[in-house]
N, C-alpha and C positions, 0 to 999 in steps of 0.2 A: 301445514306445520311439518309434515313428513315428506314433502317433495314428491307426492304421488301423481301429480298432474302434468308432468313434463311432456308426456306424449301428445297432449293437445296442440302444442305449438307446431309439431311436425305434421299433425293431421290437418290443421287449418292455418297454414303459414300466412295466408293473405289477411286473416282476421285476428290472429292471435300472436302475442309476444310474451316471452317469459323473462321476468326480471329476477335473476338468481342472486339473492342477497347472501352475503357471507361475512362473518366477523373473524373468520380464520384465514382467509386469503382474499385476493382481489376479486371482486365480483361486480354485479350490477348495482345501481343506486336508484332510489326513488326520489323523484323531484317534488318539492313542495314550494309554494309561492312565498315570497317574503312576508306579505301581509298576514297570511294564515299562521306562519311560523312564529313571528315576533308577537306573541300573545302571552300576557302574564299568567293566565290560567294554565295554558299548555306547558310553558317552561317551568312553572312552579311544581306541577305534577311530575314533569319529566325529571326534574332534579330533586324531587321529594323535599321541597322547601317548607319550612315550618310556617304556620299561619301568621303568627304575630310579629315575627322579626325578619325572616328570610324572604317571605313573599313580598312584603312592601319594598324590600331592597331590590328584588327583581323587577317589580313594577316601575320603580324609579329608573332602573337601568334601561328598560324598554322605552319609557317615555323620553329619556334623554337621547337614546339612539334614533327614535323616530322623529324627534323635534329638530335635533342638530345634525345627526349622522356625521359627526365631525371626523376628521382624519385622526387615526389612532396616534400618529406621531405628534400631532399638536396636543392631543389629550395627555400624552406622556409628558410633554414639556410643561404644561400647566400643573400637572400632578407633582413634578419634581419641585417646583417653586412652592407649592402649598405644603408638601411634607417636611420641608426644611424651614418653614415659616415660623409664625409666632406660637404655634401649638404643636410641636413635634411629638411623635409617639414612637416608642421603642420598636414596635412591630413593623413599621413601614419599610425599613430598608430590607428586611427579610422578605416582605411581600414583593418588593421590587426585584429582588434576586430570583424569586420564583418564576418571574417572567423571562429569564435569560434564554430558555429553550425556544421562545417565540421570536427572538431577534434574529437578524441576518447572521448566518453562521460565522462570517468573517469578523463580526463585531463582538461575538460572545465572550471571548477570552479577555478583551480589553474592558468590557463591562464588569466581568468577574474581578479583575485586578483593581479596577477603580472603586467598586462598592466595598471590597474587602478592607479598605483603608478607613472606613467610617466605623466609629465605636460609640457606644451609648455611654454618656456621662451621667450616672445616676444621681449625683449630687446636684446637678443643674437641670436634670430632666431634658437633655437635648443631645443631639449627635455632635461629635467633634471629629476633626481630621488632624493627622499628624502635623500638617502645615497650616492649620487654620481652626479658629473657634466657630466658623460659619455664622458670623454675626449679622450678615446681610446677604441679599440676593446675589450681589457681585461675587462674593467669596464662594457661595454655593455653585454658581455657574462655572467658576474656575476649576472646581474639583469634580464636576460631573459632566465634562464635555463629551466623553465617549458615550455615556448613556443618553445624554440630552440630544445628541445629534444622530443617534442610531435609528434604524427603521425596523418595524416588525415584519416578519415573514409569515403572513396569514395564509394558511393553506385550506382552511374551511371555515364555515360560519361558527363552528364550535370553538375554534381558536379565538375568533373574535369575541365570543361570549366570555371565554376564560380571561382574556386580556381586559375587556371592559369591566368585568366584575372585580378583578383585582385592582385596577386603577380606581374604580369607584370606591372600593373598600379603603384604599389609602386616603383618598379625598375625604370620605365620610368619617373615618377615625380621626384624621387631623382636624376636623371641624367639630368633633364630639357629637356627630349625628347618630352614630351606632356604636355598639359594643363589639370590639374585635372578636371576642370569644363566641358571640352569637352568629356572626356571619362567616367566619373562616371555614367552618365545616361545610358550608354551601359551596365555597370555592373548591374545596377538595372533591366534592361530589361532581361538580361540573367537569373538572379535569379528569376524574376517574372514568366518567361515562363518555367523554368526548371522543376518545380513540375508537370505541366501538360504533358510536353514532356516525362519525365521519366516514366510516367504511360503507355505510348503507344508505345515507341520506345526503342529498344535495339541495341547497336552497337557492333558488333564483326564479326570476319571473320570465324566463325564456320559454316561449310556447313550445311544448313538446309535441312531436309528430307521432302520437300514440295510435296504435291500432285499437279497434273497438274492444278487444278482450285483452286484459293484462293478467297474467298468472304470476303470483309472487310467492315462491317457495321460501320457507323459513328454516328449512332443514339444517342449514349450516350456520345458523345464528345462535348466539348464546341465549340463556333464559331471559335475561333482561331485555334484549332486543326483541325476542319473541312476544313479550308483553307490550313493548313500546310501539312497535311498528303498526299493528292493527289499530291501536287507539289513535295514532297520528293520522293514518290513512282515513279512518272514519271521520275524525274531526275536520281535517283540512278539506277533504273532498266534499263533505256535507256543506261546509261554509261556502266553498267555491261554487258549488252547484246551486245552493240557495240564493246567493247574491247575484248569480247570472240571470235569474228570472227567465230561465229557458223553458218555454212551454212545449217545445217540439221534441225534446230529447229527455230520456230518463237515465238515471244512474243506478246500477245494481251492484251492491257490495255483497259478495258471497264468501262466507267464512266456514271453512271445513275444520273439524275438530274444535268447534266453538267453545267447548267447556274449558279449553286452555286459557281463554281470556275473559269469559263471561261468568266465571265462578264466584259465588259469594263466600266460599269457604277457604280461599287461598290464604295460607299463613306465611308466604314468602315475601309479602309486600306490606307497606304501610297502609293504615286504614284510609288515609287521605287519598292515596293513589287509587285504592280499590273503589272507594266511594265515587271518585271523579270518573273512573273508567265505566262503572256500571251506570251512573247517571247519564253519561254521554250516550251510551248505546240505548238506554231507555228513552231518552229524548228523541233520538233519531228514529227508533222504531215507532214511537207515537206520532211524531210530527213529519217525518220524512216524506210520507206518501203525498202530503199537500204540495210538495215541491218537486215531485217526480223522482224522489230518492228512496230506493227500496233495499231492504236487508234480507238476505237468505242465510240461515244458519244450519249447519249440519253437525250432529253429534251422536255418538253411541252412548253418551252418559248425560241424558237430559236433566237428571236430578241435580247434577252439579251446576247447572245454569240457573241464574237468578230467576225465581218464579215470576217476578214482575215482567221480565223480558219474555218469558215463555207465554204468559197470559196475553201479551200484546200482539202476538203473531196472529195473522189472519188465516193462513192455510198450513196444513201439516201433511207430510208424507211419513207415515209411521211404519218402520220395518220391525222385525222381530225384537222384542225386549222381554227379558225374563227377570230382571232385577226388581224386587218389590218396591224399592224407592222410586224407580223410574215409572212403574205402573201407577203408583200412588200419585205422583206428580201429574200424570195424564188425567187421572180421574178428577183431580181437584182444579185443574187449570183449563181443560178443553171442554167447553160447554157443548160443542158441536159433535162430540163423540159419544154415541150411545153405549149402553151396557153390553149389548150383543157384540158390537164391534170390538170393545175392549177385551172381551174374553178370547178373541181370536189372536190377539197380539203375541202372546208367548209361544204360539204354535205356527206362526207364519213360516213358510218354506223360503229358501233363498230366492231373492228377486221379487218376492211378493210384498205388497205394502197396502196399508189402508190410507186412503186420501180423505181428508175431512177439512172443513173450514167454511168461510163465508162464500167461497166461489162454488160450493156444492150444496144441493138441497139435502142430500143424505150422504153418510159416509160410503165410500166405494172401495171394494176389494179389487186390486188390480195386480197383474203379473207383468213385470218389466222385462223386456227382452235383454239378454246378455249382450253387451257390446263386443264388437270384434276385438281380438287381442291387441292389435296395433293401436286401437283408439281408446282402450280401457285404461283407467287409472292403475298405477302399479301398486296395488294394495292386496294382492292375493297372498294367502299364507304360503310360505316356502314349502315346496314339495320335498320332504325329507327322503322319500323313497327314491326319487330321481337323483337327489344330491348324493345319496349313499350308494347309488347303482344297485338297488335291491330289486 
């Protein structure tokens, strides 16, 4: 979370790669497979979709995408015919206008000029045109040529989601399948998050030539992405490793500052998102070992982490802790830690830790050698005396 492990790449260049994500400037991107990404549960949580209305809408979007995967231009043509058909709705032209930034740049002004001529006739509940009452498909086609024949400029999978969701909403509203007011907030959330997600995520099934160790610093990402990326990495990598049925390779997910994403007490996010995130990691920690998928978490604030997750861990390296809440958590969740060892925890010197868990018969007190400066994480306290030349 704080970019402390960049030195590892230079220390082990043949084994290690650093994927430096940033929502502030151009940086690296994490690759996810199409199958793992186009998942209704994942996208529903990603865009905070409501359970009863918005999640079914996304489920239908994904099923349509996976079943037909049709050309977006053809989808647009069908949508135009439907929106000016037998059951027009006032909101549909404005929805179509919202897609203008996704069209080829040279077509955008022509589409703006064309769609601005359509006005809603409240007496007849339909759109009209200065030159036509739009009573049949032929008349509609005559006055939507620029839009009808334009192409989308899709730069990322998130552009595709925004376009598909908007076209599906136009279709669904025109057929009275959904209420506009229920779904439109979801479209806004998709568009709002897309710019940040597109900077750090790439979706394709191209095999990546990754080194055995990948370091993913989140220091330059906004808070939303810091929550999202670990959850997506965990879900997609777990599903991929599980489905591969690989019995000769293991996968190890190591999360530093884990309280940032495994906290039960976060107030910055919706309950649905928090529940899904915690349930995902709880499932992985419980079931992952069966498939050779292992999770290591590191935190200076273990009390902030879900007790269910802490209790499911098999082995622990416990450094000095003095907070009463942290000590209380250890007492109530670590059955392998005896009372004598617990009393040592608040007084442990730097580099010392107690190792306990299923891999050890009894808790062990060990002293860890300090790493060489060039190989150590960049996590030391700033030396103010040197900084101020004292």
